[in-house]
N, C-alpha and C positions, 0 to 999 in steps of 0.2 A: 888630716893622714890618713896618706889611700895604701892599698893594699893594692900593688900593679897584677900580683898573680900570683901562685901556689909559690910560696915559699915561708920562711922561719920569722917567729915573732921582726926582727932585726932589717926584714926585708920593708918591711912600711916607709912610705915615703912623705915628707913634707913639700906642700903644695899651694902654690896661692890661686884662688880663682874670683872670676869676678861673679860676685853676687846680683843677681838678677832683681829689682823691685817685684814685694811682692803682688803676686795678681790678686785678684778679686777673691773674697773668701780664705785669704793665703797671711800671712805672718811670718816677719823676719825675728827670730828669738838668738839671743844671745848667748853659747851655753856657758851654763856657770859649773856644772858637773854632769859628767856622763860615765860609765863602767865599762866594766868585763865581763862578760860569759863567757857560759860553755857556746855559745852560737859561734860567737868572733874565733875559740881556739879551733872550730869543726870550719869556719869558710878558710884562714887562710890554709887549710889542706885542700879546699876544694871538694869538702864531702859536709856540706852543710845539704839537710832536706831544704830542696829549693836555692839551692847555692847561688847568688847574684853572680853576674859577671864580671867579669875582670877588665878593668879598673875601677875599684870602688869605694867608698868613704866604710869604712864600719860603724859600728856603733849602735847597739841597740835600743837604747831608750836613753836620754836627756830629761836635766832639768835646766833652765834658762828666764833669761827676761824679754820678755816683748818690746821690739825696738822701734820696728814700725807695721802698720796694716794696710793691706789694700782695700780698695774698694769691695760694696758689697757685705753681704754676714759676717758677722765676728762670733758669734757662738758666746760672747756676754766678754767675749778676753780685752782687755785696754793695752793701752802700750803703758810700761812701766810695769806689769805684772808680772811675777812669779808664775811661771806652767812648767808643765810635765808632759813627758808624749814619750810616748812608746813608737818606735821607730822601724823597728827591724837592721835598716840600716842609717850610716847618714850622720850620729852620734860625735865620732871622733871629729868635728870640726868650729871654728871660734863661732862662727854663725852657719845656721840652719833656717831655711825658707818649709815650715812647713803651712796641716792647712789649719785655720783654726778650730775645724770642728772636731781635731784631733787632741786639742790642747786642752790641759783640766788646770785649774787654776792650784798653787801651793799655798795655805792659810799662812799667815801672818806668824810669826813664831818659829815655825819650822824651816830647817836648814837646807839651804841648795843641797848639800853632802845627805844628811839625814832624809829628804826626798827622794833622791835618788838610789838609794836603800831598798826601798817598799816599789820600785814602781817595776821591775820585770819579775824581780825576785819577791817583792810582797805578792803582787797581782799571783802567780803562779802559787805561793802557801796558800794564799786568802780561798780563794778556786779551789784548790784539789781541799781545802780542809771543810769547807763551807757550803759548793757547791759541788765539787765532788763525791767526796765520803762523808758528807752529812752527818758527820758522829757528833754522840752526845755526851753531856758533862759525865764522867767516871767512864767513860771507853777508854781503851790504850791502844796507842798507835806505835807502829816502828815508824824512824825516818832516818837513812841513812845520811852519812855527808851531814848530820845534826848540825855542825860546827859552821858550816859553809854558809854561803850568801843566801840560798833559798833556804835551807836548814834553821839557821840560825833564828827568821823573821815566823817558819811554820814551827819550830819548838814554841816562841812566846805566846802565838796567838792560841796554840794549843793549850798550855799552863793555860792560857786568860780565860779559857771558854770551860775550863776545870779537866780536861783530856789527859792521861799521864802518857807520857813519850817516855821510847828505850830508843835511845838518838846512838846512831854509832859513829865515833871520831879515831883519831889519833890519840897518841900518849897522853900531848902536850895539852890536848884540851879539856881532858877529864872534868876537871875543878870546872873550870869555863860551862861546861852543859849542866853539871851537879847546881851552882849557881843560878842558872837559868831555870831552874825546875825541873830538869829529866834526869834519866837514870841511862850515867852513859856505860857504853858497849865498846871499850878499844880492839879494834877488827882486825890489828895487826895482830894481838896475842891471843885474842880469844876465838873458839868458835862461836859464833853470831849466832846461827840460829839454836845450836844448845842453848846456850845464853838465854835467849830469849823465850827458850820451853820454860828453863827456871824461872821465871818471871812470869810468864804467861803460859800457863800449863793448859788451858782451854782454848789459844787463839789470843789474839789480836783483832780489833775491830778493823785496821789498815795496817799496810804497809806502802809507805812512799818509797821508791827507788828509784834511784837518780847512776845507778851502775850499770845493770842488764848485764848482758852479756850469761854465760850458764848457770849463774847465782839467782836468776830469777823465777826458778824453779823454786830455791830454797823459802824465797820470798812470798811464793803460795803458797806453801806449806804452812806459812806461818800463820794463818788468817786462820779465823774463828767460823763457824757459820754464821753468813748473813757478812761477813767482813768483805773489803776491797784492797783488789793491788793495784798501787796506782805509779804508774811508769813516765816516769820522767823525761829520760835517755837513755841511750845504749854507748858505755864507753867504748865497745869494742868498733864503732862506728871509725874512731881515731886511724886505728891499723888494718879498715877494710880497704881491700883493692875500690869495690866500688860500696856508697855508703847506702845504697838502696836494700844490699844484698842482708845486714844485719838487723835494718832495721823490718823489711817486709818478715826474717823469721822472729823477730819479736813482735808485730803486728799476728800475725799467723797462729805464734802459739799463746796471743792473749785473748785472740777469738777461740780457739780450740778448747780453753778453759773455758771458757763463759759457755760453749756447748753440751759442756759434760754436765750429769745431772746431780747439779749439785746447789746450794744457796747462796756459792763466793762467785763474786765480779771481777772482771780485771779490764781495767783501762787504759791508753797511751793518755796521759796529757797535752794536749794541745794548745797555748794561752791567745793562737790566734783561730782558735773554731769559732764560726759566725763572720767574721769578719766583710768575707766579699757578698754568701747569702742574705745576712741581716743587718746589715751597715749603721742603722741606726741604732737597732739592740744593740748591740757589739759596742757600741759609742757610750752608749748610754749607762752600759754593766761598768764600762770603764773607769767613768766619770763616780758611777755608786761605789764602786769598791775602792779605788783611790781615794774617795773622798774618806770613805771610814778608816782606811789605813793611816793618813795623811791627822787625822783627828785622834788616833793611838798613838802617833807620835805629839802631836802637841800636850795631848794629857799626860805622856811619860807613863802610859802602860806597857808601848812599843820603844824598846833605846835601839837607837840607828847601830847596826855593828859594821862598820868601818875595819876591814883590814891592814890598808895601805893607802897612800894616795900619792898619785905620780902629777907632773905636769903633763899636758898634751903633748911635748914636744918627745917627750919619752915612753909614749903609750909601748911603744917596743917590750921596753924592758919591763913595762905594767902587764903586758900580756904573757909574756916570758915567766913573771913571776905567779902569776895568775894560774896559768901552768904546770907550776910545782906543785900545787897541790896542799892540803891541808893549813887552808884559808880558818881565819876566824872573822867570816864576816865577807862583806864586798869590798876588792879592789876597785877603786872609784879613781876616775881622771880629772881634773881639774885646769880651768886655762894657765897658760905659762904667767 
């Protein structure tokens, strides 16, 4: 499915291409599940940081089966094996050629759909919690959009680690969040900063903010001494004439806060950090983190949060649905 230019979700086009044989160190992967993330919502508007050139095939990650291998190093991958990959683009296709070094085995007992929910979403949640925030049992954190794709995984991981979660969500997802072990706040009808102060008068250990904009200052003020604000995205990018303007504004604000004489920290989370400067370490951490997430899926600690499934031919409708908000997990794309 090709995005030919800036346009609405319905502008995606179905195209057929000749798939070249895999080169040494590559594999042909037949897609079993991919998904929709905020990245595609930005890309179709031409406003993604490091925007790909049009036309291109979107698809930030995927799960599939190895159908063919090229010669040379195979990184422990075999034909017939189910694997996962973080792709950034290219996942919305029936078959994809990928480097074997970038493929992570999916264990038996974990379905393609379940595995798809924890690639970009799960990696973000795991790394935010354990590599960036480094919270401890008994800490309290705030998670924005806690019922969405990233939020659903993050809440489960945090509760499993003994962390108290305060999560913002719409009215329809309140009970679901409670069932997951979080304390919900209805961002539509409640004053979020005031409610957080009621629940955590001394502040919180971390705020995971994927909204940005002017409200990022409220997130900063929620922190306790020693706390950290982790920004995942800035929704004002969608309506900005140039995406770099709000991004730079956000980045500079975070750096300014870090320069203040206080014990709080602020950072922007980048799932691709280090992939060019330290590719081998990046791949090793990818395998390690995804391996842990797949293990938690396999033993039932993590429950795959799927909002809705769409066939690949209806990916435009899937993107439109995802952009409507109020999701209860990830929007999944499967082959027709």
